[in-house]
BAPA-91522 format. One record per atom (N, C-alpha, C): residue number from 1; residue in three letters; atom name; y, z, x. Coordinates in Angstrom, 2 decimals. Layout:
- i, aa, at, v, w, u
- NUM, ALA, CA, Y, Z, X
...
//
This chain:
- i, aa, at, v, w, u
- 1, MET, N, 15.62, 8.84, 8.24
- 1, MET, CA, 14.63, 9.37, 7.31
- 1, MET, C, 13.53, 10.12, 8.05
- 2, MET, N, 13.06, 9.51, 9.15
- 2, MET, CA, 12.00, 10.15, 9.92
- 2, MET, C, 12.51, 11.46, 10.54
- 3, ARG, N, 13.77, 11.47, 11.02
- 3, ARG, CA, 14.32, 12.69, 11.61
- 3, ARG, C, 14.38, 13.80, 10.57
- 4, ARG, N, 14.78, 13.44, 9.35
- 4, ARG, CA, 14.89, 14.42, 8.28
- 4, ARG, C, 13.51, 15.00, 7.96
- 5, LEU, N, 12.49, 14.15, 7.88
- 5, LEU, CA, 11.14, 14.63, 7.59
- 5, LEU, C, 10.62, 15.49, 8.74
- 6, HIS, N, 10.90, 15.07, 9.97
- 6, HIS, CA, 10.48, 15.84, 11.14
- 6, HIS, C, 11.15, 17.21, 11.14
- 7, LYS, N, 12.43, 17.24, 10.79
- 7, LYS, CA, 13.16, 18.50, 10.73
- 7, LYS, C, 12.56, 19.43, 9.67
- 8, ARG, N, 12.23, 18.86, 8.51
- 8, ARG, CA, 11.62, 19.65, 7.43
- 8, ARG, C, 10.28, 20.23, 7.86
- 9, LEU, N, 9.49, 19.43, 8.55
- 9, LEU, CA, 8.20, 19.91, 9.03
- 9, LEU, C, 8.40, 21.07, 9.99
- 10, GLY, N, 9.34, 20.92, 10.93
- 10, GLY, CA, 9.63, 21.99, 11.89
- 10, GLY, C, 10.09, 23.26, 11.20
- 11, GLU, N, 10.95, 23.11, 10.20
- 11, GLU, CA, 11.44, 24.28, 9.46
- 11, GLU, C, 10.30, 24.97, 8.72
- 12, ALA, N, 9.45, 24.18, 8.09
- 12, ALA, CA, 8.32, 24.75, 7.35
- 12, ALA, C, 7.38, 25.51, 8.28
- 13, LEU, N, 7.11, 24.95, 9.45
- 13, LEU, CA, 6.24, 25.63, 10.40
- 13, LEU, C, 6.86, 26.92, 10.92
- 14, ARG, N, 8.17, 26.90, 11.20
- 14, ARG, CA, 8.85, 28.10, 11.68
- 14, ARG, C, 8.82, 29.20, 10.61
- 15, GLN, N, 9.09, 28.82, 9.36
- 15, GLN, CA, 9.09, 29.81, 8.27
- 15, GLN, C, 7.71, 30.43, 8.12
- 16, ARG, N, 6.69, 29.61, 8.16
- 16, ARG, CA, 5.32, 30.11, 8.01
- 16, ARG, C, 4.96, 31.03, 9.17
- 17, SER, N, 5.37, 30.64, 10.36
- 17, SER, CA, 5.06, 31.44, 11.53
- 17, SER, C, 5.78, 32.78, 11.50
- 18, LYS, N, 7.06, 32.78, 11.11
- 18, LYS, CA, 7.82, 34.02, 11.01
- 18, LYS, C, 7.21, 34.97, 9.99
- 19, ALA, N, 6.69, 34.42, 8.94
- 19, ALA, CA, 6.10, 35.25, 7.90
- 19, ALA, C, 4.72, 35.77, 8.30
- 20, GLY, N, 4.22, 35.32, 9.44
- 20, GLY, CA, 2.92, 35.79, 9.92
- 20, GLY, C, 1.77, 35.14, 9.17
- 21, ILE, N, 2.05, 34.04, 8.50
- 21, ILE, CA, 1.02, 33.42, 7.68
- 21, ILE, C, 0.09, 32.57, 8.52
- 22, LEU, N, 0.60, 31.95, 9.56
- 22, LEU, CA, -0.24, 31.08, 10.38
- 22, LEU, C, -0.92, 31.85, 11.51
- 23, THR, N, -1.44, 33.00, 11.18
- 23, THR, CA, -2.20, 33.78, 12.16
- 23, THR, C, -3.66, 33.41, 12.05
- 24, ARG, N, -4.39, 33.75, 13.08
- 24, ARG, CA, -5.81, 33.41, 13.05
- 24, ARG, C, -6.53, 34.27, 12.02
- 25, VAL, N, -7.31, 33.61, 11.21
- 25, VAL, CA, -8.03, 34.30, 10.15
- 25, VAL, C, -9.52, 34.27, 10.48
- 26, THR, N, -10.12, 35.42, 10.46
- 26, THR, CA, -11.56, 35.48, 10.67
- 26, THR, C, -12.22, 35.91, 9.37
- 27, ALA, N, -13.48, 35.85, 9.35
- 27, ALA, CA, -14.22, 36.20, 8.15
- 27, ALA, C, -14.51, 37.70, 8.09
- 28, SER, N, -13.84, 38.50, 8.91
- 28, SER, CA, -14.11, 39.93, 8.90
- 28, SER, C, -13.63, 40.58, 7.62
- 29, SER, N, -14.15, 41.74, 7.35
- 29, SER, CA, -13.80, 42.42, 6.11
- 29, SER, C, -12.37, 42.93, 6.11
- 30, SER, N, -11.72, 43.00, 7.30
- 30, SER, CA, -10.34, 43.50, 7.36
- 30, SER, C, -9.34, 42.46, 6.83
- 31, VAL, N, -9.76, 41.21, 6.72
- 31, VAL, CA, -8.88, 40.17, 6.21
- 31, VAL, C, -9.07, 40.08, 4.70
- 32, ARG, N, -8.00, 40.34, 4.00
- 32, ARG, CA, -8.09, 40.33, 2.55
- 32, ARG, C, -8.13, 38.90, 2.00
- 33, SER, N, -8.68, 38.78, 0.84
- 33, SER, CA, -8.78, 37.49, 0.18
- 33, SER, C, -7.41, 36.87, -0.04
- 34, SER, N, -6.42, 37.69, -0.36
- 34, SER, CA, -5.08, 37.16, -0.59
- 34, SER, C, -4.49, 36.57, 0.69
- 35, GLN, N, -4.81, 37.16, 1.84
- 35, GLN, CA, -4.33, 36.60, 3.11
- 35, GLN, C, -4.98, 35.25, 3.39
- 36, ARG, N, -6.28, 35.18, 3.15
- 36, ARG, CA, -6.98, 33.90, 3.36
- 36, ARG, C, -6.41, 32.84, 2.44
- 37, GLN, N, -6.15, 33.19, 1.19
- 37, GLN, CA, -5.58, 32.25, 0.23
- 37, GLN, C, -4.19, 31.80, 0.69
- 38, SER, N, -3.41, 32.73, 1.20
- 38, SER, CA, -2.07, 32.41, 1.68
- 38, SER, C, -2.13, 31.44, 2.86
- 39, VAL, N, -3.06, 31.67, 3.77
- 39, VAL, CA, -3.22, 30.77, 4.92
- 39, VAL, C, -3.66, 29.39, 4.45
- 40, ARG, N, -4.60, 29.33, 3.53
- 40, ARG, CA, -5.05, 28.04, 2.99
- 40, ARG, C, -3.88, 27.27, 2.38
- 41, GLN, N, -3.07, 27.96, 1.58
- 41, GLN, CA, -1.93, 27.31, 0.95
- 41, GLN, C, -0.95, 26.79, 2.00
- 42, SER, N, -0.74, 27.56, 3.05
- 42, SER, CA, 0.16, 27.14, 4.12
- 42, SER, C, -0.36, 25.90, 4.83
- 43, LEU, N, -1.65, 25.91, 5.12
- 43, LEU, CA, -2.24, 24.77, 5.79
- 43, LEU, C, -2.20, 23.53, 4.92
- 44, VAL, N, -2.41, 23.68, 3.63
- 44, VAL, CA, -2.32, 22.55, 2.71
- 44, VAL, C, -0.89, 22.02, 2.69
- 45, ALA, N, 0.10, 22.91, 2.69
- 45, ALA, CA, 1.51, 22.48, 2.71
- 45, ALA, C, 1.82, 21.70, 3.98
- 46, VAL, N, 1.34, 22.19, 5.11
- 46, VAL, CA, 1.57, 21.50, 6.38
- 46, VAL, C, 0.88, 20.14, 6.36
- 47, ALA, N, -0.33, 20.08, 5.83
- 47, ALA, CA, -1.05, 18.80, 5.74
- 47, ALA, C, -0.29, 17.81, 4.87
- 48, HIS, N, 0.29, 18.29, 3.77
- 48, HIS, CA, 1.07, 17.40, 2.90
- 48, HIS, C, 2.28, 16.85, 3.62
- 49, VAL, N, 2.97, 17.70, 4.37
- 49, VAL, CA, 4.14, 17.24, 5.12
- 49, VAL, C, 3.71, 16.19, 6.15
- 50, CYS, N, 2.61, 16.43, 6.84
- 50, CYS, CA, 2.11, 15.47, 7.82
- 50, CYS, C, 1.76, 14.14, 7.15
- 51, LEU, N, 1.16, 14.20, 5.99
- 51, LEU, CA, 0.81, 12.99, 5.26
- 51, LEU, C, 2.06, 12.22, 4.87
- 52, VAL, N, 3.08, 12.92, 4.41
- 52, VAL, CA, 4.34, 12.26, 4.05
- 52, VAL, C, 4.94, 11.58, 5.28
- 53, LEU, N, 4.91, 12.26, 6.43
- 53, LEU, CA, 5.44, 11.66, 7.66
- 53, LEU, C, 4.66, 10.39, 8.03
- 54, LEU, N, 3.35, 10.44, 7.90
- 54, LEU, CA, 2.52, 9.29, 8.24
- 54, LEU, C, 2.80, 8.13, 7.30
- 55, ILE, N, 2.89, 8.41, 6.01
- 55, ILE, CA, 3.17, 7.36, 5.04
- 55, ILE, C, 4.54, 6.75, 5.29
- 56, ALA, N, 5.53, 7.59, 5.58
- 56, ALA, CA, 6.88, 7.10, 5.85
- 56, ALA, C, 6.89, 6.22, 7.09
- 57, ALA, N, 6.17, 6.63, 8.13
- 57, ALA, CA, 6.13, 5.83, 9.36
- 57, ALA, C, 5.47, 4.48, 9.11
- 58, CYS, N, 4.41, 4.46, 8.33
- 58, CYS, CA, 3.74, 3.20, 8.01
- 58, CYS, C, 4.65, 2.32, 7.16
- 59, GLY, N, 5.35, 2.91, 6.24
- 59, GLY, CA, 6.26, 2.16, 5.38
- 59, GLY, C, 7.39, 1.54, 6.15
- 60, LEU, N, 7.94, 2.27, 7.12
- 60, LEU, CA, 9.02, 1.72, 7.92
- 60, LEU, C, 8.54, 0.55, 8.77
- 61, ALA, N, 7.38, 0.70, 9.37
- 61, ALA, CA, 6.84, -0.38, 10.19
- 61, ALA, C, 6.52, -1.58, 9.32
- 62, SER, N, 5.93, -1.36, 8.16
- 62, SER, CA, 5.57, -2.46, 7.28
- 62, SER, C, 6.79, -3.20, 6.77
- 63, SER, N, 7.86, -2.46, 6.52
- 63, SER, CA, 9.09, -3.09, 6.04
- 63, SER, C, 9.63, -4.06, 7.08
- 64, ASP, N, 9.68, -3.64, 8.34
- 64, ASP, CA, 10.15, -4.52, 9.41
- 64, ASP, C, 9.20, -5.69, 9.58
- 65, ASP, N, 7.90, -5.41, 9.57
- 65, ASP, CA, 6.91, -6.47, 9.72
- 65, ASP, C, 7.01, -7.47, 8.57
- 66, ALA, N, 7.20, -6.96, 7.36
- 66, ALA, CA, 7.27, -7.84, 6.19
- 66, ALA, C, 8.50, -8.75, 6.27
- 67, GLU, N, 9.60, -8.21, 6.75
- 67, GLU, CA, 10.80, -9.05, 6.89
- 67, GLU, C, 10.58, -10.16, 7.90
- 68, GLN, N, 9.99, -9.81, 9.03
- 68, GLN, CA, 9.68, -10.82, 10.04
- 68, GLN, C, 8.62, -11.79, 9.50
- 69, GLY, N, 7.66, -11.26, 8.76
- 69, GLY, CA, 6.62, -12.09, 8.17
- 69, GLY, C, 7.16, -13.09, 7.17
- 70, GLU, N, 8.18, -12.68, 6.40
- 70, GLU, CA, 8.79, -13.60, 5.44
- 70, GLU, C, 9.44, -14.78, 6.16
- 71, VAL, N, 10.10, -14.50, 7.27
- 71, VAL, CA, 10.72, -15.57, 8.06
- 71, VAL, C, 9.65, -16.53, 8.56
- 72, LEU, N, 8.56, -15.98, 9.10
- 72, LEU, CA, 7.47, -16.83, 9.58
- 72, LEU, C, 6.81, -17.60, 8.43
- 73, TYR, N, 6.62, -16.93, 7.30
- 73, TYR, CA, 6.01, -17.58, 6.13
- 73, TYR, C, 6.86, -18.77, 5.70
- 74, ASP, N, 8.18, -18.55, 5.59
- 74, ASP, CA, 9.07, -19.64, 5.18
- 74, ASP, C, 9.01, -20.80, 6.16
- 75, LYS, N, 8.87, -20.49, 7.44
- 75, LYS, CA, 8.85, -21.51, 8.48
- 75, LYS, C, 7.51, -22.24, 8.56
- 76, LEU, N, 6.41, -21.49, 8.44
- 76, LEU, CA, 5.09, -22.06, 8.71
- 76, LEU, C, 4.20, -22.31, 7.48
- 77, CYS, N, 4.44, -21.59, 6.40
- 77, CYS, CA, 3.48, -21.60, 5.29
- 77, CYS, C, 4.03, -22.17, 3.99
- 78, ALA, N, 5.32, -21.95, 3.74
- 78, ALA, CA, 5.89, -22.26, 2.43
- 78, ALA, C, 5.82, -23.73, 2.06
- 79, SER, N, 5.74, -24.62, 3.05
- 79, SER, CA, 5.69, -26.05, 2.72
- 79, SER, C, 4.38, -26.42, 2.02
- 80, CYS, N, 3.33, -25.64, 2.21
- 80, CYS, CA, 2.04, -25.93, 1.56
- 80, CYS, C, 1.64, -24.92, 0.49
- 81, HIS, N, 2.15, -23.73, 0.56
- 81, HIS, CA, 1.76, -22.67, -0.38
- 81, HIS, C, 2.92, -22.29, -1.27
- 82, PRO, N, 2.88, -22.46, -2.57
- 82, PRO, CA, 1.92, -23.31, -3.27
- 82, PRO, C, 2.30, -24.77, -3.11
- 83, GLY, N, 1.42, -25.62, -3.44
- 83, GLY, CA, 1.60, -27.06, -3.27
- 83, GLY, C, 0.24, -27.62, -2.96
- 84, SER, N, 0.09, -28.11, -1.73
- 84, SER, CA, -1.22, -28.62, -1.34
- 84, SER, C, -2.19, -27.48, -1.01
- 85, GLY, N, -1.64, -26.27, -0.84
- 85, GLY, CA, -2.47, -25.09, -0.60
- 85, GLY, C, -2.42, -24.17, -1.81
- 86, PRO, N, -3.31, -23.18, -1.86
- 86, PRO, CA, -3.33, -22.27, -3.01
- 86, PRO, C, -2.11, -21.35, -3.05
- 87, ASP, N, -1.79, -20.88, -4.23
- 87, ASP, CA, -0.72, -19.89, -4.41
- 87, ASP, C, -1.18, -18.59, -3.75
- 88, LEU, N, -0.32, -18.00, -2.93
- 88, LEU, CA, -0.70, -16.80, -2.19
- 88, LEU, C, -0.21, -15.52, -2.85
- 89, THR, N, 0.38, -15.63, -4.03
- 89, THR, CA, 0.79, -14.44, -4.75
- 89, THR, C, -0.46, -13.62, -5.10
- 90, GLY, N, -0.50, -12.38, -4.68
- 90, GLY, CA, -1.64, -11.52, -4.96
- 90, GLY, C, -2.88, -11.83, -4.14
- 91, VAL, N, -2.73, -12.54, -3.02
- 91, VAL, CA, -3.89, -12.92, -2.22
- 91, VAL, C, -4.59, -11.72, -1.59
- 92, VAL, N, -3.85, -10.68, -1.24
- 92, VAL, CA, -4.46, -9.52, -0.60
- 92, VAL, C, -5.42, -8.84, -1.58
- 93, ASP, N, -6.65, -8.69, -1.16
- 93, ASP, CA, -7.76, -8.11, -1.92
- 93, ASP, C, -8.30, -9.03, -3.01
- 94, ARG, N, -7.86, -10.27, -3.04
- 94, ARG, CA, -8.42, -11.24, -3.98
- 94, ARG, C, -9.71, -11.80, -3.37
- 95, PRO, N, -10.72, -12.09, -4.20
- 95, PRO, CA, -11.94, -12.70, -3.67
- 95, PRO, C, -11.61, -14.02, -2.97
- 96, ILE, N, -12.29, -14.29, -1.88
- 96, ILE, CA, -12.07, -15.52, -1.12
- 96, ILE, C, -12.50, -16.72, -1.96
- 97, GLY, N, -11.66, -17.73, -2.01
- 97, GLY, CA, -12.01, -18.97, -2.71
- 97, GLY, C, -12.16, -18.83, -4.20
- 98, ASP, N, -11.46, -17.89, -4.81
- 98, ASP, CA, -11.70, -17.59, -6.22
- 98, ASP, C, -10.51, -17.91, -7.14
- 99, LEU, N, -9.45, -18.50, -6.63
- 99, LEU, CA, -8.30, -18.83, -7.46
- 99, LEU, C, -8.66, -20.07, -8.28
- 100, GLN, N, -8.71, -19.93, -9.60
- 100, GLN, CA, -9.17, -21.01, -10.47
- 100, GLN, C, -8.29, -22.25, -10.42
- 101, SER, N, -7.02, -22.07, -10.11
- 101, SER, CA, -6.09, -23.20, -10.14
- 101, SER, C, -6.09, -24.03, -8.86
- 102, TYR, N, -6.99, -23.73, -7.93
- 102, TYR, CA, -7.02, -24.46, -6.66
- 102, TYR, C, -8.44, -24.92, -6.35
- 103, ASP, N, -8.55, -26.14, -5.84
- 103, ASP, CA, -9.84, -26.71, -5.47
- 103, ASP, C, -10.11, -26.42, -3.99
- 104, TYR, N, -10.78, -25.31, -3.71
- 104, TYR, CA, -11.05, -24.89, -2.34
- 104, TYR, C, -12.10, -25.78, -1.69
- 105, SER, N, -12.08, -25.80, -0.37
- 105, SER, CA, -13.15, -26.46, 0.39
- 105, SER, C, -14.42, -25.65, 0.17
- 106, ASP, N, -15.56, -26.29, 0.39
- 106, ASP, CA, -16.84, -25.59, 0.24
- 106, ASP, C, -16.91, -24.37, 1.15
- 107, ALA, N, -16.30, -24.49, 2.34
- 107, ALA, CA, -16.34, -23.38, 3.30
- 107, ALA, C, -15.74, -22.11, 2.71
- 108, LEU, N, -14.65, -22.24, 1.99
- 108, LEU, CA, -14.02, -21.06, 1.39
- 108, LEU, C, -14.61, -20.72, 0.03
- 109, ARG, N, -14.93, -21.72, -0.76
- 109, ARG, CA, -15.44, -21.48, -2.11
- 109, ARG, C, -16.71, -20.65, -2.09
- 110, HIS, N, -17.54, -20.86, -1.08
- 110, HIS, CA, -18.83, -20.16, -1.02
- 110, HIS, C, -18.82, -18.97, -0.06
- 111, SER, N, -17.65, -18.57, 0.35
- 111, SER, CA, -17.55, -17.44, 1.26
- 111, SER, C, -17.55, -16.13, 0.48
- 112, PRO, N, -18.39, -15.18, 0.86
- 112, PRO, CA, -18.40, -13.89, 0.17
- 112, PRO, C, -17.23, -13.01, 0.62
- 113, GLY, N, -16.92, -12.03, -0.16
- 113, GLY, CA, -15.93, -11.04, 0.25
- 113, GLY, C, -14.55, -11.27, -0.33
- 114, HIS, N, -13.63, -10.49, 0.14
- 114, HIS, CA, -12.25, -10.51, -0.33
- 114, HIS, C, -11.30, -10.73, 0.84
- 115, TRP, N, -10.10, -11.15, 0.51
- 115, TRP, CA, -9.05, -11.30, 1.52
- 115, TRP, C, -8.43, -9.94, 1.80
- 116, THR, N, -9.06, -9.17, 2.64
- 116, THR, CA, -8.49, -7.89, 3.06
- 116, THR, C, -7.37, -8.19, 4.07
- 117, PRO, N, -6.47, -7.24, 4.29
- 117, PRO, CA, -5.44, -7.48, 5.30
- 117, PRO, C, -6.03, -7.86, 6.67
- 118, GLU, N, -7.10, -7.20, 7.06
- 118, GLU, CA, -7.71, -7.50, 8.36
- 118, GLU, C, -8.31, -8.90, 8.37
- 119, ARG, N, -8.98, -9.29, 7.30
- 119, ARG, CA, -9.58, -10.63, 7.24
- 119, ARG, C, -8.49, -11.70, 7.23
- 120, LEU, N, -7.39, -11.47, 6.52
- 120, LEU, CA, -6.27, -12.43, 6.52
- 120, LEU, C, -5.69, -12.57, 7.92
- 121, ARG, N, -5.55, -11.43, 8.62
- 121, ARG, CA, -5.00, -11.47, 9.98
- 121, ARG, C, -5.90, -12.31, 10.89
- 122, LEU, N, -7.19, -12.09, 10.82
- 122, LEU, CA, -8.12, -12.86, 11.64
- 122, LEU, C, -8.09, -14.34, 11.27
- 123, TYR, N, -7.98, -14.63, 10.00
- 123, TYR, CA, -7.92, -16.02, 9.53
- 123, TYR, C, -6.69, -16.72, 10.09
- 124, LEU, N, -5.55, -16.05, 10.02
- 124, LEU, CA, -4.31, -16.65, 10.52
- 124, LEU, C, -4.33, -16.84, 12.03
- 125, LYS, N, -5.13, -16.07, 12.72
- 125, LYS, CA, -5.25, -16.21, 14.16
- 125, LYS, C, -6.17, -17.37, 14.56
- 126, GLY, N, -6.87, -17.94, 13.58
- 126, GLY, CA, -7.76, -19.07, 13.87
- 126, GLY, C, -8.50, -19.52, 12.64
- 127, PRO, N, -7.81, -20.22, 11.72
- 127, PRO, CA, -8.47, -20.64, 10.47
- 127, PRO, C, -9.71, -21.50, 10.70
- 128, GLN, N, -9.65, -22.39, 11.67
- 128, GLN, CA, -10.79, -23.27, 11.91
- 128, GLN, C, -11.95, -22.53, 12.60
- 129, LYS, N, -11.64, -21.44, 13.29
- 129, LYS, CA, -12.72, -20.63, 13.88
- 129, LYS, C, -13.47, -19.89, 12.77
- 130, MET, N, -12.72, -19.39, 11.80
- 130, MET, CA, -13.33, -18.61, 10.72
- 130, MET, C, -14.04, -19.51, 9.72
- 131, PHE, N, -13.40, -20.63, 9.37
- 131, PHE, CA, -13.97, -21.58, 8.42
- 131, PHE, C, -13.84, -22.98, 9.02
- 132, PRO, N, -14.81, -23.38, 9.84
- 132, PRO, CA, -14.72, -24.67, 10.56
- 132, PRO, C, -14.51, -25.88, 9.66
- 133, ASN, N, -14.98, -25.84, 8.44
- 133, ASN, CA, -14.80, -26.99, 7.55
- 133, ASN, C, -13.69, -26.76, 6.52
- 134, GLY, N, -12.85, -25.77, 6.79
- 134, GLY, CA, -11.73, -25.51, 5.89
- 134, GLY, C, -10.64, -26.53, 6.06
- 135, ARG, N, -9.67, -26.53, 5.13
- 135, ARG, CA, -8.60, -27.53, 5.15
- 135, ARG, C, -7.32, -27.06, 5.84
- 136, MET, N, -7.21, -25.78, 6.12
- 136, MET, CA, -5.96, -25.30, 6.68
- 136, MET, C, -5.89, -25.64, 8.18
- 137, MET, N, -5.00, -26.54, 8.49
- 137, MET, CA, -4.84, -27.01, 9.86
- 137, MET, C, -3.49, -26.54, 10.39
- 138, ILE, N, -3.48, -25.35, 10.94
- 138, ILE, CA, -2.25, -24.84, 11.54
- 138, ILE, C, -2.56, -24.38, 12.95
- 139, LYS, N, -1.51, -24.28, 13.74
- 139, LYS, CA, -1.66, -23.70, 15.07
- 139, LYS, C, -1.94, -22.20, 14.86
- 140, PRO, N, -2.98, -21.68, 15.48
- 140, PRO, CA, -3.28, -20.26, 15.29
- 140, PRO, C, -2.08, -19.37, 15.65
- 141, LEU, N, -1.88, -18.33, 14.86
- 141, LEU, CA, -0.78, -17.41, 15.08
- 141, LEU, C, -1.19, -16.35, 16.09
- 142, SER, N, -0.19, -15.78, 16.76
- 142, SER, CA, -0.47, -14.65, 17.64
- 142, SER, C, -0.83, -13.45, 16.76
- 143, ASP, N, -1.37, -12.42, 17.37
- 143, ASP, CA, -1.73, -11.23, 16.61
- 143, ASP, C, -0.50, -10.63, 15.93
- 144, GLU, N, 0.61, -10.55, 16.64
- 144, GLU, CA, 1.84, -9.99, 16.08
- 144, GLU, C, 2.35, -10.83, 14.91
- 145, GLU, N, 2.33, -12.16, 15.07
- 145, GLU, CA, 2.77, -13.04, 13.98
- 145, GLU, C, 1.86, -12.89, 12.77
- 146, ALA, N, 0.55, -12.85, 13.00
- 146, ALA, CA, -0.40, -12.72, 11.91
- 146, ALA, C, -0.20, -11.41, 11.16
- 147, ARG, N, 0.02, -10.32, 11.89
- 147, ARG, CA, 0.26, -9.02, 11.25
- 147, ARG, C, 1.53, -9.06, 10.39
- 148, SER, N, 2.55, -9.70, 10.90
- 148, SER, CA, 3.81, -9.79, 10.15
- 148, SER, C, 3.63, -10.61, 8.88
- 149, VAL, N, 2.96, -11.74, 8.98
- 149, VAL, CA, 2.74, -12.58, 7.80
- 149, VAL, C, 1.90, -11.83, 6.77
- 150, VAL, N, 0.87, -11.12, 7.21
- 150, VAL, CA, 0.03, -10.35, 6.28
- 150, VAL, C, 0.86, -9.25, 5.63
- 151, SER, N, 1.72, -8.60, 6.39
- 151, SER, CA, 2.62, -7.57, 5.80
- 151, SER, C, 3.47, -8.19, 4.71
- 152, TYR, N, 3.94, -9.40, 4.93
- 152, TYR, CA, 4.73, -10.08, 3.90
- 152, TYR, C, 3.84, -10.45, 2.70
- 153, LEU, N, 2.66, -10.96, 2.95
- 153, LEU, CA, 1.76, -11.34, 1.86
- 153, LEU, C, 1.44, -10.13, 0.97
- 154, MET, N, 1.42, -8.95, 1.56
- 154, MET, CA, 1.15, -7.74, 0.79
- 154, MET, C, 2.28, -7.42, -0.19
- 155, THR, N, 3.45, -8.02, 0.01
- 155, THR, CA, 4.57, -7.78, -0.91
- 155, THR, C, 4.60, -8.77, -2.07
- 156, LEU, N, 3.78, -9.82, -1.98
- 156, LEU, CA, 3.79, -10.85, -3.03
- 156, LEU, C, 2.99, -10.43, -4.25
//
């Protein structure tokens, strides 16, 4: 998929270059408005292709991370979530300590903010460091493990 997108980007750049569209444009009176508009459109097209490539690359990495994260979640988290721990469905971007169906510790219940992916990653790397009076007693995860679990949580 990435090769195909890369090939398309290369083809688009070659076509634009052959057409003389990606030439330097100055604000001089010799450059017509239609030429400036054409260059703008070309640059927007190139930016869109670059954005698609970036999104595809992130999606591929997240897919692999999420699969690894699911394995780790099943091994390390599923015995408590849900159960003695809160349901983690939709946890990403949920306010901290705000799930009505769970009785959070005071440390989490009174914590401001939301469970952003970054905050979840930091929490998994050291729950007791982040919330010393919290109830989650697990061995802190490595950065790679935490990223994978968070990628999986984002799919719930």
